[in-house]
C-alpha positions, 0 to 999 in steps of 0.5 A: 952115116951112110957110106958112099958107094965105091967107084970101080975104075976099069975099062969097057971092052967092046968086040965084033965078030963075024956072025957067019964064023960060027966056030968063033962065036961059039968059042967066044960065047963059051969063054964069056958066059960059060957052059954046062954039060949033061952026063949020065943025069948029072950037070957039070957047069963050067962058069964063064968070064962074067962070073969072075970078080972085076967083070960086069956084063954091060950088054951085047959085045960089051963088058966092063973089066977091071985092070986085073982082068983086062989082060986075060980077056985081051989074050983071049980075043987076041988069040981068037983073031977077034977084033976088039977096042977098050976105053977107060971107064968108071962105074958108080 
C-alpha cells in the first residue's frame, strides 16, 4: 500500500531589500545561502538557512518555512531592517 505524502504546513516569507544597499544584500545572501572561505588551501563551509530542516527555497526572495523556523528568520529580517511579509501555506 502506498503512503500519501505528508503535507507540510508553514509559511511563505517574502522580502524586499534595496539592491543599492550592498552590505544588506550581502548579509542577507550569507544568512540565506551560507558561504565558504579558503585559507591555506583548506575550504571552510558555513551552511545557510536554506539547508536547515523545515526550510525550502521557493524562488527569488521567497522561502517556505515551518513554524519552528519562522521566528528565527523573522528575527534576522527585523534585525537587518528588511521589510518582509508572511502568508500561511501548505506544501504537498
